ZALOBA-699196 format. One record per atom (N, C-alpha, C): x, z, y. Coordinates in steps of 0.2 Angstrom, whole numbers, plus 5000, padded with zeros to 4 digits. Layout:
<sites>
XZY...
</sites>
This chain:
<sites>
494449505001495049535007495149495013495449525019495249495024495649445026495949405031496349365032497049385034497149465035497949495034498049515026497549505022498149505017498549455014498549395017499049355014499649375016499749425022500349475022500349555020500249545016500149595008500349585003500549614999500449634991499649634990499449614983498749624983498849704981499349714978499349784976499049854980499449814986499549874992499049874997498749824997498349795003497749825002497649875008496949915006497049985004497549995001497750054996497750135002497950105006497850185011497350195014496950275015496450265018496650295027496350325032496550335037497050315038497650365036498050405037498650315037498550285032499050225033498650175035498350175041497750125045497550075041497350055036497050005033496950005026496150015026495950035019495350005017494850015013494549985008494149925012494349925019493949875024494249805020494949815019495049715018494849705012494349735007494149685003493549685004493349695009492749655010492649595014493149545014492949465016492649415013493249415004493249365001492949394994492649354990492249374984492749304979493249314977493449264975492949244968493049164965492749164960493349164953493049184947493649194943494149154942493949064943494549034943494949004949495448984949495848914953495348914958495448894964495148854968495548764965495048704964495448664963495248634968495548564967495448504971494848464974494848434979494348394978494248344973493648334970493748284964493548224967493248174973493148134975493548074971493948044975494447984972494948004968494547994961495048024956494947974950495447944946495547894940495547944936495147844930494747874925494247874924493747814922493047844919492647874924492647864931492147904932492247994931492848004929492948084925493148114932492548184935493048244939492748284938492948334942493248404940492648464946492548484944492048534947492448574952492348584959493148614962493048674962492448704963492148784962492348804954492448784946492248804942492948774938492948704938493648664937493248634931492948634928492448604924492648544926492448484920492548404919491648394921491748354926490948314926490948254927490448194926490348134927490148134933490348044938490248054945489248034944488848024937488248034939487948074938488448144939488048214939487348244944486848264943486248274948486548314954487048344950487348404959487748364964487648334970488548304972488248344980488848304982488848344991489248294993489248295000489848255005490248295008490648305008491148355013491748305019491948305024492348255027492548185025491748165023491848085022492048085014492048145009492248135003491748174997491448124993490948154989491248204984490848254983491048314978490448304973490848344967490148324962490148394956489648424953489748504952489448494945489648544941489148554934488348574936488348644942487548684941487448664948486648694950486648694956487148774959487148824956487548864958488248844959488548804957489048794960489148724968488548694966488548644973488348714979487848784978487848804982488348824987488948864982489448894983489948854988489948814987490348744988489948744995489448724995489248705002489248775007489248815005489148895011489848915013490448875010491148885012491648825009491548765010491948715008492848705007492948745014493748765013494048805007493448845006493648875001493848844992493648804994493848774988493948704986494348674994494748624994495648634996495848604991496748614991496848544993497248534993497748484995497848434991498348464986498548434979498248464974498348404969497848414961498048444959497648494955497648544951498448524946498948574945499348534942499448534933499648504931499648514923500348544921500448534916501048554911501448514914502148524916502548444917502848454910502848384908503248364904504048374906504748394899505248364905505348304906505748314912506048254915506448214911506448154910507048114907507648114910507948134908508848134913508948194911509548224908509848314908510448284913510448354917511048364922511548384917512348374919512648394916513248454921513448504919514048534923514448554921514948594924515548614921515448674921515548744915515548784916516148804920516448804924517048814927516948804934516748764934516648744944515848704943515448744943514648744942514348684948514848694954514648614959514648574956514748534951514948494947514248464944514048424945513348404941513448334942513248294934513048214934512448204929512248154930511648144924511948104916512648134917512648084909513448134908513248154903514048174897514748154902515348194901515848184903516248234904516848214908517248274908517348304916517548334919517548394924518348354928517948314934518548284937519048344940518848424938519348464943519748494937519548514931519648544925519748514920519348454920519448404914519148414908518948494908518348514904517748514902517448474896516948454895516348484897515948424901515048444904514748474897514448534901513748534896513248524900512548524895511848544900511848594904511548574909511348634912510748674911510348644908509948674900509748654896510048714890510148684885509648644881509848614876509348544873509248594867508648594863508348634859508648594850508748514853509048494846509448514846509548514837510048544835510848524836510748444838511348414837511848464841512448454837513148464842513248434847513748474852513948434856514348384856514248304859514648254857515248254855515648304861516348304861516548364856516248374853516548434846516448374840516048354839516048294835516548244836516848224841517248164843517948214839517948274842518548304844518748334834518148344832518348374825518548294820518248254822518348194818518948164819519448174825519848164826520548194825520248264823520548314821520748304812520348294809520348284801520748214801520348164802520648104803521448104803521848144807522448134809522848224805522448254803522948304800523248304796523148244791523748234785524348184787524348154793524948124797525348184799524948224803525148264807525748324802525348334797525548374791526348344788526048264786526748224781527148224790527148214793527948194800528148284800527748354800528148404800528448414792528148404788528748414782529248364780529148314783529548264783530148284789530248304795530448334797531048404798530748424795530948514793531348484785531248454782531548444776532048394774531648324777531848294773532748254776533048274781533848264782533948324779533648384776534148434774534148404764533748384762533848354758533848274755534148234760534248154761533748114756532948134758532548084757532548014758532848014764533047954769533647944773533947874775534547874783534047924785534447934789534347954799534047934802534147854802533747804807533047794802533147784796532647784794531947814794532147884794531747934795531447944803531847934807531747904815530947864815531047784812530647774812529947794809530047794801529347834799528847914802529447934807528947974809528647944816529047904818528647854822528047844822528147814816527447764813526747814811527147874809526747934805526447964811526647964815526448014822526147974829526247914829525847864833525147864832524747884828524147884828523847944829523947964828524148064831524148074836524548044842524748044849524348014853524147944850524047884854523147864853522847904847522147884845521647964846522247994844521748074843521948104851522448124853522748134858522348094867522148044867522047984869521448034875520848084870520748104878521048144882521448164878522048214883522348184888522748134886523148084890522448074897522048034895521348034900521148074904521248144901521148194905521848204911522248204909522948204911523048144916523048114917522648044921522348044927521748074925521248104928521448154935521748204932521948254935522548244943523048164941523248154943523048114952522348074947521848034950521548044956521448144953520848154958521348234962522148214959522448284962522248364963521948354957521748414954522048434946522748444948523148484941522848534937522848524930522548574926522848574919522448604913522848614908523048554906522748504907522648444904523148414908523348414914524048384917524748404912524548464910525048514906525148494899524648474896524648464891525048394887524648354894524848274895525548264897525848294899526748294903526948304897526848354893527148404888527248344881526748324878526748294874526848224877526748194882527048134883527948134884528048184888528648174886529248184880528748244874529148234869529048154864528648134866528348074861528848014865528747994871529047964874530047944875530048014875530948034873531048004866530548034860530748014853530647954852530347914855530247814852530647814858530947814864531747814864532247804860532247864859532847904853532747844847532247824845532147764840532247724839531747694845532147624846532847594850532847654855533847624856534147694856534447694851534747764850535447774855535747714857536347694858536247704865535847714869535747714878535747784878535747854873535747904875536347944874536748004879537448034879537448054871538148074870538248084862537748164865537748194870537748284869536948274865536548224865536048214864535948214857536448204851536548194846536548264843536348274837536348334830536148304824536348314822536448314814536648244812537148204817537348134814536748074819536348104822535748064825535348074832535148044835534648074842534348104839534348174842533448204841532848194841532348184838531748154839531248224839530648214841530248264844529548244841529548204835528748154835528448234833528748264827528248314825528048364829528348374836528248444841527448394843527548344844526848294849526448314846526548294838525948264832525548334833525948404832525848474832525548474840525748484842525348494849524648474849524748394846524048374848523448404844523648414836523348454831523048494834523448554836523148614836522748614844523148584849522648564854521748544852521648504847521048474845520748534842521248574838520848624834520748674841521148694846520948754849520148714853520148664853519648634857518948644853518948634847518448624840518248704843518648764841518548814842518048854847518448804854518348824859517348814860517448744857516748704862516348744855516548764851516048804846515748864850516348894851516248964856515648944861515848904865515448894870514848884870514448854865513948844861513448904861513948954860513349024857513249074863513849054870513449064876512849044877512548994877512048984878511249004873511349044867511049044860510449094865510549134872509849174873509549104876509549064882509249004882508848954877509148964873508848924867508448954864508649034863507949064860507549094861507549074869506949094874506449024875506748974875506348904875506148884867506448904862506048904857505548934855505348984859504549034859504149004862504148954868503548904868503148894863502648894862502248854859502148774861501848734856501948674857501548624861500648674857499948654858499748714860498748704864498448764864497848744862497448774860496648764855496448774864496248714868495548714873495048714870494548744874493848754872493648694879493248654876492948584882492148614885492048584888491348604894490848624889490848554884490048574878490248644873490948694873491048724868491448724863491448624862492148604856492748614858493148624853493848664852494248614850494948594852495348554850495948564852496548554847497148564849497648504852497748524858498048484864498648494864499148434867499948464868499748504874500348534877500548594882500348564890500648474889500748444896499948414896499548434892498948424895498448494896498748534897498448584899498448614905497848614909497948604916497648714918497748694924497448784927496748774927496648814924495748834926495548814918496048794912495548784906495448844903495048854898494948904895495248874887495548924883495948904881495848984872495748974869495749024865496349014858496549084858497049124854497049134850496949124843496949164835497549214834497149254829497649314827498149274824499049294825499549254825499749224826499549204832499249114837499749134843500249124844500549124853500049104857500249134863499949144869500149074872499749014874499948964874500448944882500048984886500048974894499949044896500349054904499949124907499449104908498849154908498349164908497949244909497349254911496849294910496249294906496349354902495749354897495049364900494649324899494049304899493449314895493849324889493249374882493749414877493549434873494149464868494349534871494649554862495249594865495749574856496549624860496749604855497649654856497849664853498849684854498949624853499549624861500049544860500649584861501149544857501749574856502249544862502449584868502849544872503349554873503849574868504349604866504949534866504549464865505249444867505349404873504849434879504949414884505149484887504649514888504949594891505349644889505649654883506049694880505749754877504749754879504349814877504249804868504449854866504449844858503849854856503449894857502549894856502249834857501649834853501149774857500849824862500449774867500249794871499449764873499049834872498249834873497949764876497749704875497249674881496449644879496249664887495449644885495449614890494749594891494449554897494649574905495049524907495249534916496149554915496349544907497049564907497449514907497949504910498249454911498949434905499149404902499549374896499949314896500449334894501049294897501049244890501349194893501349124888501949114883501749114878502349124873502449184868501949244871501949304867501449304863501549354856501249334850500649384851499949354848499349374849499349404840499249474840499349494835498749524831498149514832497549554829496849514832496649534835496149504836496149404841495549404841495449334846495449334854495549294859495649314861495449224868495249254873494849164876495149204883495449144885496049154892495949084896495949104902495749054908496549044909496848974908497648974910497648974919498149004921498349014928499048984931499549004925499948954927500048894922500348834921500648794917501448764920501648744914502148704914502748734916503348714923503748764926503548824929503048844928502648904935502548954929502648944922502448994919503049064919502949114916503549154916504049134913503949094907504549084901504949024906504549014907504948944912505348974917505049014923505449054928506049084923506149124917506549164916507149104913506849054909507249014909507648984915507248964920508048944925508249004929507949054928508449114932509049124928508949114923509549124918509949084918509749024916510248954920510648944925510248974930510648974938510949044937511049094935511449134935512049124932512149094926512549074921513049034925512849004928512948944932513448964941513349044940513349054948514049094948514549084953515249114954515049184954515549224950515449314956516049314958516149384963516349364967517249384963517249404960517949424955518249364954517849304952518149244950518349214957518249244962518749194968519549224968519649254964520349284965520649234960520449234954520549174945520649114950519949094954520049014956520348984962520849064964521549034968522349034965522049064958522849064957522849014952522348984947522448944945522448884949522048884956522248844960523248804960523448864961524148854963524548864955524348874949524748884943525048844941524448754940524848724936525648694941525348694948526048664951526548714949526248784948526948834949527248814940526948814935527148784929527548724929527148694929527848624932528348624936528348674940529048674943529648714940529148774935529548804930529848774925529748744923529748694918530348644920530448624926530848574929531448624931531548674932531948754934532448734925531848754919531948764913532348694911531948644912532548584908533148574913533448594919533948574923534248614920534148694920534648744921534648754913534448744909534648734901535248664901535048594904535448564902536148554907536148604911536748614914537248664913536748714910537048794910536948804901536748754897536548794892537148784886537048814880537348774873537348704871537948664869537548614866537248604859536748554857536648494864535948534869536448534875536148564880535648514883535548484885534848434888534148434881534348444875534148434871533448494871534148554871533648614874533248634878533448594884533048594890532548564889532548504886531948454886531248514882531548544876531148544873530848634874531348654876530848744881530748704886530748644889530348614898529648624894529748564889528948564883528648624883529248654880528548744876528448764884528548774891528448804896527748764898527748694898527148654901526648684894526848674888526248704882525948754882526448804883526048864883525348894888525648864895525448884902524648874900524148904902523348894899523048914906523048874910522448904916521648904912521948864908520848874904520948934903521048974900520849044899520849094906521449064911521149114915520449074919520249014920519748994921519149014919519149024913518549044908518449124907518849144911518849204907518149264914518049224918517349264922516649244918516649184920515949134917515849144909516349144908515949164900515649234901515949264903515649344903514849344906514849314913514149284914513649274912513849204908513549164904513049214898513749254895513449294890512949354891512949384897512949444901512049404903511949364906511449344907510849314903511149294898510649284892510549354888510949394886510849474885510249514889510249504897509949524902509249494900509149434899508549404898508049414891508549414889508349454880508149524881508049564887508049644888507549634894507249574897506849594902507149614907507749604908508249604916508549524917508149504924508449434924508949434932509549424930510049404936509849344938509749334947509849284950510349234953511249284950511749264951512249304949512849294950513349334945513649384950513349374956513549414962513049484959512649484958512049514957512349574952512549544946512849584939513449604943513949604947514549624948514449664954513849654957513749734962513249774959512949754954512449804953512849884951513149864947513849924944513949994951513749954957514149984963513650024968512950014964512650034971512450124970512350154975512250214977511850254978511350204981510550204985510250174982509350194978508950154978508450174982508250144985507350114990506950104985506250134984505750114979505050124982504650054983504050054985503750094981503150104982502850164977502250134974501750074976501350054974501650004967501350004962501749924957502349954955502849994959503550014959503250084952503250124956503250194953502550194948502050164952501550164951501150104947500550084945500350064939500150004943499950024951499849944954498849924955498749964948498049954947497650024948497250044953497050104954496450094950496350184949495850194946495550234949494950244946494150294948494550354948494550394952494750474950494050534951493450514956493150564958492650534961492150534962491450544968491250594968491150624974490750694978490250684981489550694981488850674982488850724990488650704993488250755001487450725002487150775005486650775009486150725004486250774999485750754992485950714986486450674989486650604982486950654979486750634972487050634966487950604966488350634961489050604963488750524958488550534953488350464951488250414953487650434959487250404963487650374968488150404972488750404974489050324973489350344968489850284962489450234962488750254960488350164959488150124965488050174971488050144978488550084978489050134978489650104980489950024976489850024969490249994962489549924966488949964967488349894969488449854973488949874980489249864986489849794985490149824978491049804980490749754975490349714971490149664966490349624968490849594965491049504967491649524969492049594972492649584977493049574970493749534973494449564969494749604970494549634975495149694978495349754973495749764974496049834967495449874967495549924974494949984974494449954973493949904972493349884973493249884964493849834961493849834957493649884951494149944956494050014951493550044952493150044956492250064958491950024953491749974953491549914948491549944941492149944939492449954931492050054931492250084935492150134931491250154933490850104936490350114935489950094930490250014928490150004922490350034917490650084917491050114909490550164908490250174914489650254913488950214912488850154910488350134909487650124916488050134924487550134928487350074930486650084932486350014935486449984941486749934940487049904948486449874952486649874958485949814962486449764964486349714965486349634968486449634974487049654977487149664986486649594990486449594995486349525000486749525003486549455004487149405008487449435013486849465017487249505024487949545021488449535027489049575027489249585032489649655036490049655040490749685039491449645040491949675039492249695046492449775046492549775053493349785055493649785049494449795049494549885046494049935045494149995045493550005037493149955037492849955034492249905029491949925028491349865024490749895025490149845027489349855026488949805025488749825018488249775016487549815016486949745015486349785011486249775004486149835002485749834997485349874993484849844991484149864991483849894994483849845002483649875007483949915012484349955009484750015011485549985015485449985020486449975025486750035023487249985017487850035015488450025019488850095021489550065024489750125021490550085018491050115017491650095017492050155020492850145023493050225023493550215031494050265030493550305038493750365039493550395046493350365050493650315051493550295058492950235056492750215053491950175052491450225052491650295050490950325048491150375055491350375059491250385068491050325071491250245068490950195072490150195070490150215065489450205064488950285066489250325069489050395072488750455066489150425060488950465054489650515054489250585054490050655054490150665045490650645044491150665039491550745039491250775043491650835044491550895036491050865034490450925026491050905020491550835021491750835013492550815017492850855022493450845024494050885019493650955019494050975014494150965006493850925003493750894998494250844997494350795003494350755003495250765005495650835008496250835010496650855003496050885000496150924993496450854988496050814988496250744987496550704986496850704993497250664994497950704994498050764994498550804992498850784984498350774981498350744973498650684972498750614979499050564977498450514977497850564980497150494978497250474989496650404986496550364993495850394991495250404998494850434999494550375002493850335000493350315004492650355004492250345013491850385013491150325012490550355010490150315009489550345014489250315018488750295021488150255021487450295019486850245017486550265025486050215027485750215031485850255039486450275039486850325045486950385044486650385037486950445034487650465030487850545028488350535023488250545019488350475013488050505007488450545003489150515003489750555001490450514999490950534996491650514996491850494988492450454990492450414985493450404982493450474980494450464976494650384973494950364974495350304969496050324970496550324965497150354963497650304961498150304962498550244957499050264951498750274945499050314940499950284941500250354940501150354942501150314933501750244933501850224927502050284921501850284915502150314912502950334911503450274910504050274912504350284920504050314923504450304930504850384930504550434929504950524928505550474924505450464919506150454915506650424917506450354919506950304924507150334930506850364933507050404939507650464940507350504932507750554930508550534925508450464924508950434922509550414927509250374931509650344938509850404944509650464944509850534947510250554940510250554935511050564932511450534932511450464935512050414936512350454943511950484946512050494954511950444958511250414957511150374962510550414966510650414974509950424978509550404976509050424977508050394976507750414984507550354986507250344992506650324991505950354994505250334993505250284998504850234999504650215007504150165004503550185007502950175004502450165011501950085011501350105018501050135018500850165010500350205010500150275015500050305015499650365020500350425018500650465023501050515021500950575017500250585018500250635012499950635005499750555005499850524999500450514995500750474999501450484997502050534995502050585000501950644997501950684989501250694990501150704983501250654980501450614980501750544973502450584972502950574979503450604977503550664975503150724975503250784975503250794965502850744963502650734955503250734952503550684956504250624955504950644955504750734958505450754961505850734966505650664970505850624977505950664983506550674984506850734991506750684995506850634996506650595004506150535003505550555006505050525007504950475015504650405016504750395019503850345020503350385021502750345023502350295029501850245027501550225033502050185036502550145031503250115034502850035034503049995038502949925039503449885035503349805036503949775032504749775037504449785043505049795048505449865047505049915046505149975045505649985037505649935032506049965027506449925027506449855032507049815033507449855037507249895041507849945046508150005041507750015038507850075033508550065029508550015026509249975022509749955026509549925032510049915036510149985039509950065038510350115043510550145037510350135030510950155026511450125024511250055023512150045024512450055030512250045035512850065040512950115038512650175037513250275033513450245029513650185024513950175020514050165012513150175012513150155006512750095004512850084995512650034993512050024992511549974994510850004993510449924987509949974982509549944979509049944985508849904983507849894986507549854979506849904978506749884970505749904975505449834973504849834975504449764974503849744972503549714969502849684977502949694980502349664985502949614991502449574994502649525000502949575006502849625007503049675013503549695011503749685004504349715002505049675003504749595002505149545002505849535009505749565015506349565021506749635017506549665015507049735013507349675006507149685003507449664996507949604997507749565002508349495003508949535008508749595012509349635016509549665012509549705006509949755002510349725001510849754996511449734993511149704985510649744983510549704976509549704977509549654977508649664979508449674970507949714969507749724961506949694963506549664960505749624960505549664952504949704952504449714946504049634946504349604939504049524937503349564935503049604939502249614938501849604947502349584950502249584957502249504961502549504965502149434970502549384969502549324970503249274969503649284975503449294979503949314987504349334984504249414980504749474980505149444975504849414970505349384966505949344968505449294971506149244977506649274982506549344983506949384987507549424986507349454978507649484976508349444972508849474968509349454965509049464957508849524955508749544951507749544949507649544945506949534943506849584934506649634935506349674931505449634925505649614922505149554922504349594918504449664915504149714912503949764920504249774924504049794930504049864928504749894924504849954920505549964926505450024929506050064932506650074926506250084921507050084917507450024916507249974917507649914916508249924922508149954928508749954933509250024928509250054924509750074920509850024915509649994911509949934904510249884910509949874916510449844921511049824921511049914925511649954926512149944920511849964916512349974909512749914908512149844908512549774907512949754912512749774918513349774924514149784921513849864921514749884919515049854914514649834909514949814902515149734903515049714908514949634910515449634915515549674918516349674923516849704918516849754913517449784910517349714904517149674903517349614899517749564905517449574910517649504916518249524916518749604919519149624918519749604912519449634906519749614901520149564900519649504900519749444900520349394905520049444912520849424917521349444913521249514914521749534912522349514906521749494902522249444896522649384896522049344902522649274904523049284908523149344912523649354916524249384913524249424909524649454904525249394900524349344896524649324894525149274895525049214901525449184905526149214908526049274910526449324912527249314907526849334901527449334899527649274894527049234893527249164888527449114891527749114897527949034900528649064902528849134904529549154904530049134896529549154891529749184886530049094882529449034883529649004883530048954885530149004894530748934896531548974892531449024889532049034884532449084888532049144891532449214895532549254891532449264883532649304878533149274874533549204874533949174871534649204871534749254878535449264879535449354876535149374873534949444871534749424862534249374859534049354855534149314850534449254854534649204851533949154847533449164850532849154848532449114854532249054851531848984856531148994853530748974858530048974858529848904853529748864848529448804846528948804851528848724853528548684858527648694852527848704845527348704840526948774841527348804842527048904843526748904848526848874854526748874860526148834861525848774857525248744856524848774854525148824848524448864844524248934849524748964852524649014857524048994861524448934866523948904871523148894868523048854864522248844858522048904858522448964856521949034853521849054860522249054866521949094871521249084876521149014874520449014879519949024872519949034864519549034863519349104860520149154863520049224863519649244869519749234873519449264879518549244879518249164876517649164875517549214868517849214865517749284859517549344862518049374865517949424869517349434873517049394875516449374882515949384876515949334870515349354866515149434865515549474863515649544862515049564865514649534870514149564876513649564873513749534869512849504866512749574860513249624859513149664854513249734858513049704866513249774870512749824869512549884869512149934871511849934875511249904878511149954885510349944884
</sites>
């Protein structure tokens, strides 16, 4: 490929014929070695160990094959590698060492589900909402959350004390078990460990909420239980200090049982919530469990050994035996097999793999034995990228959450205000003992309000949806993508690698001036040997499949930007578009009719000239993905307008569009044209999604309302998109839209439940129904309702795991 290839996707570069202005000429420049370029092997540590910069093999400092470049010595495994390096040193020198698989860095980052901006390197509580922080990336050890263990212990150890306190408070005075003053002291002794030890974390969080000026659920619980306990202690220790209006049944009323039950029920609610929250990260944990721990590396001498993945480097050869997981992302160099990729792509059927095909780390090799060359290791593998993207999406905030955040910000202060109004209204205007009623109802108001349910409504749905999408081969970059995808009205699709396979296949060769069809293919393939350009690879593969004997091209070559010239078996061959033929004085008119016919069928055309005469033409087509027609039909059925925008020639683009029944086609578009098309549609009121896989799609992907990248495309495209389809299958868009709809439905249900719960619960606790029914809400019932509200929101979000998408 020539220098301009860095600005185009490998799939699209050189795909067009003369209609698209850049052609087969692009494949002329470089003929890459099969391995990745390694760094210089000069000053490295370790007993004279060096690495051949050409092939990546380990060599010693006393190798017979050495050279020096820019004052740095380089060592090689053979004379062949040394010659390649000396011919073009810059090609093999990279500034950094070849990366090894990175081990997990020590120190886990903890964050808050409701406030993802809160991050620290140790467990603790969120300074804003008081919620227990959890690891940014779930840990694979099966140990449960330390706070869950702590709360469970506090709950079970103090539950008997709570039960005895409640029984004594409800029946002691009725059956005369002991004197009233003595009973108050007994209840004080029984409830104190519950309130002061079991409830200590709640009071700490309440204090922190005042310290950080961030009132939250724990502010309400701390004030409510603290008020009930302190009042009761005062009534027990100094009953004479209270007005007679506070007396009931011959003693000053105490509410130790209310404080104890509220603490126990809140602990129970936290245990249920923490257990439910742990399930939201189940998808990431299942992905992490996929990764194998070791790989079978083949050494330079052919010896094989199992090594930890942290010791696997880019360029290493690895054997994958039947029944084993593929250790890292790589390319098959030897063997054939079927690989089950369902765990990564959601594709249920095993995929056939042979020499030259790419494999994904953590997928399962089902039948044959493979030898692969590692291409991506550590955090660069597809699996690692998926885990990172899912974690990032889970911690992002949806636009819908902004409303909930604003409401929650003033909610607690409003509840405290309502509690104060309740206390004084009952005290001044209620029946006797009015101030006791006022205190109890104020405590019930504080306890029943649950800003936590409001705050968790959207984050829990986002966390579950992100994991569900990942298990189906759909990766969301953030919560906004999940929320916005369902709104899309127009989808712009690139052709190459999106609608089509992105891997050109030889279609036909037509000879002229006495050259047979197969001879045209043989000569063109001989010229193209060593090139990694997709068009060249298609010709070489077709020739070898037909058993044609290829000639070795000589070193001389000329790339003009419109084609390539090389010498093969003493003949000067030129392959390219019409412009190249005209430049060489070759008349291609004799084959124009056949060329036009093939272009109308969606093929790209290259002419072959031999010693200044037309020898024939070659047609290469990019097959349409088998899933594309079904995907487009489902999208159109949902009312989505589909537009094709491709850099390919107009004739080729129209031919593909006609086969797929796409009415609107834009051919020969540059990256800036795609960007302009997105802007134009948005200005017309459309909500635009862009699906593409190449570097030239990146600007449009970033500009669109929702950018959708093919996982089979370039890293730049995926980094610019909000959604990535791991399999590169457009049917994933329909699945993603279905998940988006289900997620928004879950978020609305959660928000609605939280709003309705608080809208009804707070007035009920304040006693607004007392004049009509004579009933009041016990603080203990309020505590139970508050605890279950958060758990119910999380449980509703977890139903997304069973969503049919």
